[in-house]
TIMI-2910 file (N, C-alpha, C, CB; in pm, 1 decimal, decimal comma, always signed):
<rs>
+----------+----------+----------+----------+----------+----------+----------+----------+----------+----------+----------+----------+------+
!      n_x !      n_y !      n_z !     ca_x !     ca_y !     ca_z !      c_x !      c_y !      c_z !     cb_x !     cb_y !     cb_z ! resn !
+----------+----------+----------+----------+----------+----------+----------+----------+----------+----------+----------+----------+------+
!  -2297,3 !  +4996,6 !  +1058,9 !  -2172,1 !  +4979,4 !  +1130,5 !  -2173,8 !  +5073,6 !  +1250,5 !  -2048,8 !  +5006,9 !  +1037,8 !  Met !
!  -2131,7 !  +5023,2 !  +1364,1 !  -2136,9 !  +5107,2 !  +1483,2 !  -2026,5 !  +5212,6 !  +1479,9 !  -2124,7 !  +5021,5 !  +1609,8 !  Ser !
!  -2049,3 !  +5318,7 !  +1553,0 !  -1952,7 !  +5428,4 !  +1555,9 !  -1819,6 !  +5383,1 !  +1615,8 !  -2008,9 !  +5546,5 !  +1635,8 !  Glu !
!  -1823,5 !  +5293,9 !  +1713,8 !  -1699,5 !  +5245,2 !  +1776,2 !  -1612,9 !  +5171,6 !  +1674,0 !  -1731,7 !  +5152,0 !  +1895,4 !  Ala !
!  -1676,0 !  +5088,9 !  +1591,7 !  -1601,1 !  +5015,6 !  +1489,0 !  -1542,3 !  +5114,1 !  +1388,4 !  -1692,3 !  +4911,9 !  +1416,8 !  Ile !
!  -1622,6 !  +5209,8 !  +1347,0 !  -1575,5 !  +5310,6 !  +1252,0 !  -1456,0 !  +5386,6 !  +1309,1 !  -1688,9 !  +5408,6 !  +1216,5 !  Tyr !
!  -1466,5 !  +5427,8 !  +1435,5 !  -1357,9 !  +5503,2 !  +1498,3 !  -1230,8 !  +5419,6 !  +1508,4 !  -1399,9 !  +5551,2 !  +1637,4 !  Asn !
!  -1245,1 !  +5291,2 !  +1539,5 !  -1127,6 !  +5204,5 !  +1548,6 !  -1062,4 !  +5188,0 !  +1411,2 !  -1166,3 !  +5066,5 !  +1606,5 !  Arg !
!  -1144,3 !  +5168,3 !  +1308,4 !  -1090,9 !  +5155,0 !  +1172,6 !  -1017,5 !  +5282,6 !  +1132,0 !  -1204,4 !  +5124,0 !  +1072,1 !  Met !
!  -1077,1 !  +5395,8 !  +1163,4 !  -1015,3 !  +5523,5 !  +1128,4 !   -881,8 !  +5541,1 !  +1200,6 !  -1109,8 !  +5639,9 !  +1162,5 !  Arg !
!   -876,4 !  +5506,0 !  +1327,9 !   -752,2 !  +5518,0 !  +1404,5 !   -643,5 !  +5428,7 !  +1345,3 !   -776,2 !  +5481,8 !  +1552,2 !  Ala !
!   -681,6 !  +5308,1 !  +1304,3 !   -583,9 !  +5217,2 !  +1243,2 !   -530,5 !  +5275,3 !  +1112,7 !   -647,2 !  +5078,8 !  +1217,7 !  Glu !
!   -618,5 !  +5330,7 !  +1031,0 !   -576,0 !  +5389,6 !   +903,4 !   -484,1 !  +5509,8 !   +927,2 !   -699,1 !  +5432,4 !   +819,7 !  Arg !
!   -517,0 !  +5590,5 !  +1028,7 !   -433,9 !  +5706,7 !  +1059,2 !   -295,0 !  +5663,5 !  +1105,1 !   -500,5 !  +5793,5 !  +1166,5 !  Glu !
!   -287,7 !  +5555,8 !  +1182,7 !   -158,0 !  +5505,0 !  +1228,4 !    -74,3 !  +5458,8 !  +1109,3 !   -177,1 !  +5388,9 !  +1328,9 !  Ala !
!   -137,0 !  +5389,0 !  +1015,8 !    -65,9 !  +5343,8 !   +895,6 !    -17,6 !  +5464,8 !   +815,6 !   -157,6 !  +5253,4 !   +807,6 !  Val !
!   -102,4 !  +5565,0 !   +802,0 !    -65,5 !  +5684,6 !   +726,1 !    +52,3 !  +5756,3 !   +791,6 !   -185,6 !  +5780,0 !   +714,1 !  Ala !
!    +49,9 !  +5766,4 !   +925,0 !   +162,0 !  +5830,3 !   +994,8 !   +291,5 !  +5753,8 !   +971,0 !   +133,4 !  +5839,9 !  +1145,5 !  Arg !
!   +283,1 !  +5621,8 !   +975,5 !   +402,3 !  +5538,8 !   +953,6 !   +457,4 !  +5559,7 !   +812,0 !   +369,0 !  +5389,0 !   +976,6 !  Arg !
!   +368,3 !  +5564,9 !   +713,5 !   +411,7 !  +5585,8 !   +574,9 !   +474,6 !  +5724,1 !   +557,5 !   +292,6 !  +5569,4 !   +478,3 !  His !
!   +414,7 !  +5825,8 !   +618,2 !   +471,5 !  +5960,8 !   +607,1 !   +609,1 !  +5967,1 !   +672,1 !   +377,7 !  +6064,4 !   +671,8 !  Arg !
!   +624,1 !  +5900,1 !   +785,5 !   +752,3 !  +5897,7 !   +855,2 !   +858,8 !  +5831,9 !   +768,9 !   +739,6 !  +5824,2 !   +989,1 !  Ser !
!   +824,4 !  +5719,9 !   +708,3 !   +919,4 !  +5649,5 !   +621,4 !   +954,4 !  +5735,0 !   +500,2 !   +861,4 !  +5513,9 !   +575,9 !  Gln !
!   +857,8 !  +5803,7 !   +446,2 !   +882,4 !  +5890,9 !   +331,7 !   +974,9 !  +6005,9 !   +367,9 !   +751,3 !  +5945,0 !   +277,6 !  Gly !
!   +955,5 !  +6061,5 !   +487,1 !  +1041,4 !  +6170,7 !   +532,9 !  +1184,4 !  +6121,4 !   +550,3 !   +988,7 !  +6230,0 !   +665,2 !  Gln !
!  +1201,5 !  +6003,0 !   +607,1 !  +1335,8 !  +5946,2 !   +622,6 !  +1403,0 !  +5929,0 !   +486,2 !  +1329,2 !  +5810,5 !   +696,4 !  Glu !
!  +1328,5 !  +5878,5 !   +389,5 !  +1383,8 !  +5857,6 !   +254,9 !  +1422,2 !  +5991,4 !   +191,8 !  +1281,7 !  +5783,1 !   +164,8 !  Glu !
!  +1338,1 !  +6092,9 !   +209,9 !  +1367,2 !  +6224,9 !   +153,9 !  +1494,5 !  +6282,6 !   +215,5 !  +1248,5 !  +6320,6 !   +177,0 !  Ala !
!  +1510,5 !  +6266,7 !   +346,9 !  +1630,5 !  +6317,5 !   +412,7 !  +1754,8 !  +6243,0 !   +364,6 !  +1617,0 !  +6305,5 !   +565,0 !  Glu !
!  +1743,2 !  +6112,8 !   +345,8 !  +1856,4 !  +6033,1 !   +296,4 !  +1895,6 !  +6079,0 !   +155,7 !  +1820,9 !  +5881,5 !   +296,0 !  Lys !
!  +1796,3 !  +6098,9 !    +70,0 !  +1825,7 !  +6144,9 !    -66,1 !  +1891,4 !  +6282,6 !    -64,1 !  +1697,1 !  +6149,0 !   -150,4 !  Leu !
!  +1843,4 !  +6370,2 !    +23,1 !  +1901,1 !  +6504,3 !    +32,1 !  +2046,6 !  +6496,3 !    +77,3 !  +1819,5 !  +6592,5 !   +129,3 !  Ala !
!  +2075,8 !  +6409,5 !   +174,1 !  +2214,5 !  +6392,6 !   +219,6 !  +2301,7 !  +6340,2 !   +106,0 !  +2221,0 !  +6296,3 !   +340,6 !  Arg !
!  +2250,8 !  +6240,9 !    +32,9 !  +2327,5 !  +6182,6 !    -76,9 !  +2357,1 !  +6286,2 !   -185,6 !  +2251,7 !  +6063,8 !   -137,0 !  Asp !
!  +2263,9 !  +6375,6 !   -210,4 !  +2282,6 !  +6476,5 !   -314,8 !  +2387,8 !  +6579,2 !   -274,5 !  +2150,3 !  +6546,7 !   -345,3 !  Cys !
!  +2402,7 !  +6602,7 !   -145,4 !  +2499,4 !  +6702,6 !    -98,8 !  +2641,5 !  +6649,9 !   -100,4 !  +2464,2 !  +6748,5 !    +41,0 !  Arg !
!  +2656,9 !  +6519,8 !   -107,0 !  +2792,3 !  +6461,5 !   -104,0 !  +2864,9 !  +6481,8 !   -234,2 !  +2786,0 !  +6313,5 !    -72,4 !  Leu !
+----------+----------+----------+----------+----------+----------+----------+----------+----------+----------+----------+----------+------+
</rs>
């Protein structure tokens, strides 16, 4: 597999991981707000 293909695959996976972490952080903040009410 060429390095360019590998790098593109890695970048795509990193983007997905960032999106998942962002969604998880939003959920954590929502839960924290709900607990304080």
